C-alpha positions as CSV (number, residue, x, y, z in Angstrom):
1,M,-13.6,-41.0,-91.8
2,K,-16.4,-42.7,-91.9
3,K,-19.5,-40.2,-92.5
4,Q,-21.2,-39.8,-88.8
5,Y,-24.8,-39.4,-90.3
6,T,-27.1,-40.7,-92.9
7,P,-28.4,-37.6,-94.9
8,V,-32.2,-37.3,-96.3
9,T,-33.5,-35.4,-98.9
10,A,-35.4,-32.1,-97.6
11,E,-38.5,-33.3,-99.2
12,E,-38.2,-36.3,-96.8
13,A,-37.2,-34.3,-93.6
14,V,-40.2,-32.2,-94.2
15,K,-42.6,-34.8,-94.0
16,V,-42.6,-35.0,-90.1
17,I,-44.3,-31.3,-90.1
18,K,-48.2,-31.9,-90.0
19,S,-51.0,-29.6,-90.0
20,G,-51.2,-27.5,-87.0
21,D,-47.6,-27.7,-86.1
22,H,-45.7,-24.5,-84.9
23,V,-42.0,-24.4,-86.7
24,H,-39.0,-22.6,-85.7
25,I,-36.8,-21.6,-88.6
26,S,-32.9,-20.4,-87.4
27,S,-32.3,-16.7,-88.2
28,V,-30.5,-14.2,-90.3
29,S,-28.2,-15.6,-92.7
30,N,-28.8,-19.3,-91.8
31,A,-32.3,-19.9,-92.4
32,P,-32.5,-23.5,-93.9
33,Q,-33.9,-22.5,-97.4
34,C,-33.8,-25.9,-98.6
35,L,-36.1,-26.7,-96.1
36,I,-38.1,-23.8,-96.5
37,K,-38.7,-24.7,-100.4
38,A,-39.7,-28.3,-99.3
39,M,-42.1,-27.0,-96.8
40,C,-44.0,-24.6,-99.2
41,D,-43.9,-27.5,-102.0
42,R,-45.9,-29.7,-99.6
43,G,-48.2,-26.8,-98.8
44,R,-48.8,-26.0,-102.4
45,A,-49.3,-29.8,-102.9
46,G,-52.5,-29.6,-100.4
47,E,-50.9,-31.4,-97.9
48,L,-50.7,-29.0,-95.0
49,K,-53.2,-26.2,-93.4
50,N,-52.8,-24.3,-90.6
51,V,-48.9,-24.5,-89.9
52,F,-47.5,-21.9,-87.9
53,I,-44.2,-20.2,-88.8
54,H,-41.7,-18.7,-86.0
55,H,-38.5,-16.9,-86.4
56,L,-36.7,-13.6,-85.6
57,H,-35.2,-11.8,-88.7
58,T,-34.6,-14.2,-91.6
59,E,-32.3,-13.5,-94.7
60,G,-33.4,-14.8,-98.1
61,A,-36.6,-16.0,-99.5
62,A,-39.8,-16.1,-96.9
63,P,-42.4,-17.6,-99.5
64,Y,-44.7,-18.8,-96.6
65,V,-46.3,-15.5,-96.4
66,S,-47.3,-15.1,-100.2
67,P,-51.0,-14.7,-100.6
68,E,-51.1,-18.4,-102.4
69,F,-50.5,-19.9,-98.7
70,E,-53.4,-18.1,-97.2
71,G,-54.6,-21.0,-94.6
72,I,-51.7,-23.2,-94.9
73,F,-48.9,-21.2,-93.1
74,Q,-49.6,-18.7,-90.4
75,H,-46.7,-16.9,-89.8
76,N,-46.0,-15.5,-86.5
77,A,-42.8,-14.0,-86.2
78,F,-40.7,-12.6,-83.0
79,F,-39.5,-9.8,-85.6
80,I,-40.6,-8.6,-88.9
81,G,-37.6,-8.5,-91.6
82,A,-38.0,-6.9,-94.9
83,N,-38.7,-10.1,-96.5
84,V,-42.2,-10.8,-95.0
85,R,-43.0,-6.8,-94.2
86,E,-45.3,-6.6,-97.2
87,G,-47.2,-10.1,-96.1
88,V,-47.8,-8.2,-92.6
89,K,-48.8,-5.0,-94.2
90,K,-51.3,-7.1,-96.2
91,G,-52.3,-9.0,-93.7
92,L,-51.0,-12.3,-95.0
93,A,-48.3,-12.4,-91.9
94,D,-48.7,-11.5,-88.0
95,Y,-45.9,-10.4,-85.0
96,I,-45.5,-11.7,-81.7
97,P,-44.8,-8.3,-79.5
98,V,-41.9,-9.6,-77.3
99,S,-38.6,-8.4,-76.1
100,L,-35.7,-10.4,-77.5
101,S,-34.3,-11.4,-74.3
102,E,-37.7,-13.3,-73.4
103,T,-38.4,-15.1,-76.6
104,P,-36.9,-18.7,-75.4
105,R,-39.3,-18.3,-72.8
106,L,-42.1,-18.7,-75.2
107,Y,-40.9,-22.1,-76.3
108,R,-39.1,-23.3,-72.6
109,D,-42.1,-22.2,-70.6
110,N,-44.7,-23.8,-73.6
111,Y,-46.1,-20.8,-74.5
112,I,-45.5,-22.1,-77.8
113,H,-44.9,-25.7,-78.3
114,C,-42.4,-26.3,-80.8
115,N,-43.4,-29.2,-82.9
116,V,-40.4,-29.0,-85.4
117,A,-36.9,-27.0,-85.7
118,M,-35.3,-26.3,-88.4
119,V,-31.9,-25.4,-88.1
120,Q,-28.9,-24.8,-90.5
121,V,-25.6,-25.8,-89.1
122,T,-21.8,-27.1,-89.8
123,P,-20.3,-30.1,-90.8
124,P,-19.7,-32.3,-87.8
125,D,-16.4,-32.1,-86.1
126,K,-14.4,-35.3,-85.1
127,F,-16.2,-35.6,-81.9
128,G,-19.9,-35.4,-83.5
129,W,-20.7,-31.4,-82.6
130,V,-22.0,-28.9,-84.8
131,S,-22.0,-25.2,-84.8
132,M,-25.0,-23.1,-85.4
133,G,-22.8,-20.6,-87.0
134,P,-24.3,-17.1,-87.0
135,A,-27.4,-17.6,-85.2
136,V,-28.0,-18.8,-81.8
137,D,-30.5,-16.5,-80.5
138,T,-33.9,-18.4,-79.7
139,T,-32.7,-21.3,-81.9
140,L,-31.4,-23.1,-78.9
141,A,-34.5,-23.3,-77.2
142,A,-36.7,-24.3,-80.2
143,L,-34.1,-27.2,-80.5
144,E,-34.3,-27.9,-76.7
145,M,-38.0,-27.9,-76.8
146,A,-38.7,-29.5,-80.2
147,D,-40.8,-33.1,-80.7
148,F,-38.3,-33.0,-84.2
149,R,-35.3,-31.2,-85.0
150,I,-34.3,-31.4,-88.7
151,G,-30.6,-30.1,-89.5
152,V,-29.1,-28.7,-92.8
153,I,-25.4,-29.3,-92.9
154,N,-23.6,-26.8,-94.7
155,K,-20.1,-26.3,-95.3
156,N,-20.4,-22.8,-95.8
157,V,-21.8,-22.1,-92.4
158,P,-18.8,-20.7,-89.9
159,R,-18.0,-22.7,-86.9
160,T,-18.5,-20.3,-84.0
161,M,-18.0,-21.0,-80.3
162,G,-20.2,-20.9,-77.2
163,D,-24.1,-21.9,-76.9
164,S,-24.1,-22.2,-81.0
165,M,-22.1,-25.6,-80.5
166,I,-24.6,-29.0,-80.5
167,S,-24.3,-32.7,-80.5
168,L,-25.3,-34.2,-84.0
169,K,-27.0,-36.9,-82.0
170,I,-30.3,-34.5,-81.0
171,F,-31.2,-34.2,-84.9
172,D,-33.9,-36.3,-85.8
173,Y,-33.3,-35.7,-89.7
174,L,-30.1,-34.2,-91.4
175,V,-30.0,-32.6,-95.0
176,E,-26.8,-31.5,-96.9
177,D,-26.9,-28.4,-98.9
178,D,-23.8,-26.2,-99.9
179,T,-26.1,-23.0,-100.8
180,P,-23.8,-20.1,-99.7
181,L,-25.3,-17.9,-97.2
182,P,-26.8,-14.6,-98.3
183,V,-24.6,-11.9,-97.5
184,A,-25.3,-8.1,-96.5
185,E,-22.8,-5.5,-97.8
186,A,-22.0,-3.0,-95.2
187,S,-23.9,0.5,-96.4
188,E,-22.1,3.8,-96.5
189,P,-23.2,6.3,-94.4
190,N,-24.4,9.8,-95.8
191,E,-23.4,12.8,-94.0
192,Q,-26.5,13.2,-92.2
193,E,-25.6,9.9,-90.8
194,K,-21.5,10.9,-90.3
195,T,-23.0,13.8,-88.2
196,I,-25.0,11.5,-86.2
197,G,-21.9,8.9,-85.7
198,R,-19.7,11.8,-84.5
199,Y,-22.5,12.9,-81.9
200,C,-22.4,9.5,-80.5
201,A,-18.8,8.6,-80.9
202,Q,-18.2,12.0,-78.4
203,L,-20.4,10.2,-75.9
204,I,-18.2,7.1,-75.8
205,E,-15.3,7.1,-73.4
206,D,-12.3,4.7,-73.6
207,G,-12.8,1.1,-71.8
208,S,-16.9,1.4,-73.1
209,C,-18.6,-1.8,-74.0
210,L,-20.6,-1.1,-77.2
211,Q,-24.1,-2.6,-78.4
212,L,-24.7,-1.2,-81.8
213,G,-27.0,-3.1,-84.8
214,I,-26.7,-3.1,-88.5
215,G,-26.8,-0.2,-90.8
216,S,-25.3,3.1,-91.6
217,I,-25.7,4.9,-88.3
218,P,-23.7,2.1,-86.6
219,N,-21.4,1.8,-89.1
220,A,-21.0,5.7,-89.0
221,V,-20.5,5.6,-85.0
222,L,-17.5,2.5,-85.5
223,S,-15.7,4.5,-88.0
224,C,-15.3,7.9,-85.3
225,L,-13.7,5.2,-82.7
226,K,-10.6,4.7,-84.5
227,N,-8.3,6.9,-81.5
228,H,-10.7,5.3,-78.9
229,K,-9.0,2.4,-76.8
230,D,-9.9,-0.6,-75.1
231,L,-13.5,-1.0,-76.2
232,G,-15.7,-4.0,-75.6
233,I,-18.6,-5.4,-77.5
234,H,-21.6,-7.1,-76.0
235,T,-24.0,-7.2,-78.4
236,E,-27.1,-9.1,-80.0
237,M,-26.1,-8.0,-83.8
238,F,-22.6,-8.2,-84.9
239,S,-21.5,-6.8,-87.9
240,D,-18.5,-5.9,-90.4
241,G,-18.4,-2.3,-88.9
242,V,-16.4,-4.0,-85.9
243,L,-13.8,-5.8,-88.1
244,P,-11.5,-2.8,-88.5
245,L,-11.5,-1.6,-84.9
246,V,-10.6,-5.5,-83.7
247,E,-8.1,-5.5,-86.4
248,S,-6.3,-2.4,-85.1
249,G,-6.4,-3.2,-81.4
250,V,-9.1,-0.7,-80.3
251,V,-11.7,-3.4,-79.8
252,N,-10.1,-5.8,-77.3
253,G,-12.6,-6.1,-74.5
254,S,-9.8,-5.8,-72.0
255,C,-12.2,-3.6,-69.5
256,K,-15.7,-5.6,-69.9
257,G,-17.1,-6.6,-66.4
258,L,-18.4,-10.0,-68.1
259,N,-16.4,-12.0,-70.6
260,R,-13.4,-10.4,-71.0
261,F,-11.3,-10.8,-74.0
262,K,-14.3,-11.6,-75.9
263,I,-17.2,-10.3,-78.4
264,V,-20.4,-11.3,-77.1
265,T,-22.9,-11.7,-79.2
266,T,-26.2,-13.9,-80.5
267,F,-26.7,-13.2,-84.0
268,A,-24.2,-11.9,-86.9
269,M,-25.1,-10.9,-90.3
270,G,-22.9,-9.4,-92.8
271,S,-20.3,-10.0,-95.8
272,K,-18.3,-13.0,-96.4
273,K,-15.3,-11.3,-94.5
274,L,-17.7,-11.5,-91.7
275,Y,-18.4,-15.3,-91.8
276,D,-14.8,-16.3,-92.5
277,F,-13.7,-14.0,-89.4
278,L,-16.2,-15.8,-87.2
279,D,-15.2,-19.3,-88.8
280,H,-13.2,-21.3,-85.6
281,N,-12.6,-18.0,-83.7
282,P,-12.2,-18.4,-80.1
283,Y,-12.5,-14.5,-79.6
284,V,-16.1,-14.6,-80.8
285,L,-18.7,-16.1,-78.2
286,M,-22.1,-17.1,-79.6
287,K,-24.5,-17.0,-76.6
288,E,-28.6,-17.3,-76.6
289,C,-30.2,-14.1,-76.5
290,S,-31.8,-14.8,-73.0
291,Y,-27.9,-14.2,-72.0
292,T,-26.7,-11.2,-74.2
293,N,-30.0,-9.3,-74.0
294,D,-30.7,-9.8,-70.4
295,P,-30.8,-6.6,-68.6
296,F,-29.1,-7.6,-65.6
297,I,-26.3,-9.2,-67.6
298,I,-26.1,-6.0,-69.7
299,A,-25.7,-3.8,-66.3
300,Q,-22.6,-5.7,-65.2
301,Q,-20.4,-4.4,-68.0
302,P,-19.3,-0.7,-66.6
303,K,-19.6,2.1,-69.1
304,M,-22.5,0.1,-71.5
305,I,-23.0,2.2,-74.8
306,S,-26.2,0.9,-76.4
307,I,-27.3,2.8,-79.5
308,N,-30.6,2.0,-81.1
309,S,-32.7,3.9,-83.8
310,A,-36.5,5.0,-83.7
311,L,-39.1,5.5,-86.4
312,Q,-40.7,8.2,-84.2
313,V,-40.1,10.2,-81.0
314,D,-42.3,12.6,-79.1
315,I,-42.0,15.6,-77.4
316,S,-42.1,13.9,-74.3
317,G,-39.6,11.5,-75.1
318,Q,-41.5,8.5,-75.8
319,V,-39.3,6.3,-78.6
320,C,-41.6,4.4,-81.3
321,A,-39.3,1.7,-82.8
322,D,-41.7,-1.0,-84.1
323,S,-44.5,0.5,-86.2
324,L,-45.5,2.9,-88.5
325,G,-48.9,4.0,-87.0
326,A,-50.7,1.2,-86.7
327,R,-48.7,-0.9,-88.9
328,I,-45.9,-3.6,-87.8
329,Y,-42.9,-2.4,-89.4
330,S,-40.1,-4.4,-87.4
331,G,-40.6,-5.4,-83.6
332,V,-39.4,-4.7,-80.3
333,G,-36.0,-6.6,-80.7
334,G,-33.8,-5.8,-77.7
335,Q,-34.2,-1.9,-77.6
336,N,-35.7,-1.7,-74.0
337,D,-33.4,-4.7,-72.7
338,F,-30.5,-2.6,-73.9
339,I,-31.7,0.5,-72.6
340,Y,-32.7,-0.6,-69.4
341,G,-29.0,-2.4,-69.4
342,A,-27.1,0.2,-69.9
343,S,-29.1,2.5,-67.8
344,R,-28.2,0.6,-64.7
345,S,-24.4,0.0,-65.7
346,K,-21.8,2.2,-64.0
347,G,-21.3,5.0,-66.5
348,G,-23.7,3.4,-69.1
349,K,-25.4,5.7,-71.4
350,P,-28.7,4.4,-73.4
351,I,-28.7,6.3,-76.9
352,I,-31.5,6.7,-79.5
353,A,-30.0,8.0,-82.5
354,M,-32.0,8.9,-85.8
355,P,-32.3,11.5,-88.6
356,S,-34.5,14.4,-87.7
357,I,-36.4,13.6,-90.9
358,T,-37.7,10.7,-93.0
359,K,-36.3,10.4,-96.7
360,N,-39.6,12.4,-97.5
361,G,-38.7,15.2,-95.5
362,I,-41.5,14.4,-92.7
363,S,-40.3,15.3,-89.1
364,K,-39.5,11.9,-87.3
365,I,-39.8,13.9,-83.8
366,V,-43.6,15.2,-83.5
367,P,-45.8,16.2,-80.8
368,S,-47.6,13.0,-80.0
369,L,-46.8,9.3,-81.5
370,A,-49.1,8.6,-84.4
371,E,-52.2,7.0,-83.5
372,G,-51.3,2.9,-82.8
373,A,-48.0,3.7,-82.7
374,G,-45.8,1.3,-80.5
375,T,-44.0,2.9,-77.3
376,V,-40.8,0.7,-77.3
377,T,-38.9,2.9,-74.8
378,T,-41.0,5.0,-72.5
379,R,-40.8,8.4,-71.6
380,N,-39.2,7.0,-68.1
381,N,-36.4,5.2,-69.4
382,I,-35.1,7.4,-72.4
383,H,-32.0,9.2,-71.6
384,Y,-29.5,10.1,-74.6
385,L,-31.5,11.4,-77.7
386,I,-29.3,12.3,-81.0
387,T,-29.7,13.5,-84.4
388,E,-27.7,15.5,-86.9
389,F,-28.7,18.3,-85.0
390,G,-27.2,17.4,-81.7
391,A,-27.3,15.2,-78.6
392,V,-29.6,15.7,-75.3
393,D,-29.8,14.4,-72.2
394,L,-33.4,13.6,-71.1
395,Y,-33.0,11.7,-68.1
396,G,-34.2,13.4,-65.1
397,K,-35.9,16.0,-66.9
398,S,-39.2,17.5,-66.6
399,M,-42.0,17.0,-69.4
400,Q,-41.4,20.8,-70.1
401,E,-37.8,20.7,-69.8
402,R,-37.4,17.7,-72.1
403,A,-39.6,19.3,-74.6
404,K,-37.9,22.1,-75.0
405,L,-34.4,19.8,-75.4
406,I,-36.2,17.5,-78.1
407,I,-37.3,20.5,-80.2
408,S,-33.8,21.7,-80.0
409,V,-32.6,18.6,-82.0
410,A,-35.5,18.4,-84.3
411,H,-35.3,19.5,-88.0
412,P,-35.4,23.4,-88.6
413,S,-38.4,23.2,-90.4
414,A,-40.4,21.3,-87.8
415,Q,-39.5,23.2,-84.9
416,E,-41.9,26.2,-85.0
417,E,-44.8,23.6,-85.2
418,L,-43.3,21.5,-82.3
419,D,-42.9,24.8,-79.9
420,K,-46.8,25.8,-80.9
421,A,-47.7,21.8,-79.9
422,A,-45.9,22.3,-76.5
423,F,-47.5,25.6,-75.9
424,E,-50.9,24.0,-76.4
425,R,-49.9,21.3,-74.1
426,F,-48.0,22.7,-71.0
427,G,-49.4,26.3,-71.5
428,P,-47.6,29.6,-71.4
429,H,-45.5,28.0,-68.6
430,Y,-43.8,26.6,-71.4
431,Y,-41.7,29.9,-72.5
432,Y,-40.8,30.3,-69.4
433,V,-39.0,27.1,-69.2
434,K,-37.9,27.7,-72.9
435,G,-36.4,30.5,-71.9
436,I,-34.2,29.4,-68.7
437,L,-32.5,26.3,-69.9
């Protein structure tokens, strides 16, 4: 069959980028590394300055946050991943605080004018359509609004269904590159995380719909669900931990309120096995994050279970998940989207799950959040808090009642100091409340 497009080199394609432009890069494992390298080569050659780079979490290299590119690239991401975290820490990169559900609005409502969208896609089918594979999120809006669109055709990108399908005709330039996608192998939970997983699993009923991220605690939760029935998935992140439950029939989507019998997600990250599972699989519906993370869509899933983590929780129930003190560590992401959506679901349960202490033995439950820390989930929105020492439901509890409950799941080494802080904050009546709970 005759080729439907005429490819150009990455070096030719990125010539469309001008100084002062805003450039969007597709997410997670689908970041187009050949275009990133070519763009940085232009910056290194002195051809660009003050180019704004936008994206969510990306895997692979992110050289544009290196000191050599100061004044050339300004990194203003919607979420901070490990590959740019050091750049943010050093002040060489920055972050735009925004809930994941609202990131497409930044482009569509022209808060940010997207000059160039750089996206990796599958080879076209016989109708001239390609797929954005494992990442739709904000990239669809960027493509819609961009002045110029560059597509990298890569045979290793899995062909996913839903909002990920776009016409080849929208692209101004097409590049070919068959670099394998970066993989993120599933991490094995430790005993502490397995205990947290068991507490979470005890709150999950048959017929529930799940939102989980990637990492040891989500994997620990999923490993405890082998005897559950008729679970569904509506999530922003989809990873390997779900696959055994799909294969065994535990996850079938039969009780979902919307998109029954479908796994709904906006981006996926994991192993080669995960990408093979996604390829041409009509069971997985890739949707833009304005849909997956819309709290009012989420709320229509009965028994919606949202499991998110935190960096700090104070004794009033404020949750910091984006920063270490004033230093941005990750971002708001979809936590408040799913916390609120699950809280409005019939039978829904929003959960914050975390170890009680850091690897350095510092309590993650504190009298007050660190100075400058961001409150991602407010004290009025928190429901369940789970550590390796138990699960407590804080919703509808007074300040003093919740302080007592939160301290009960703190690490024993921190409880005396936390109790003392609660007494200083609330006065002697706190001990009366503590005694009757």
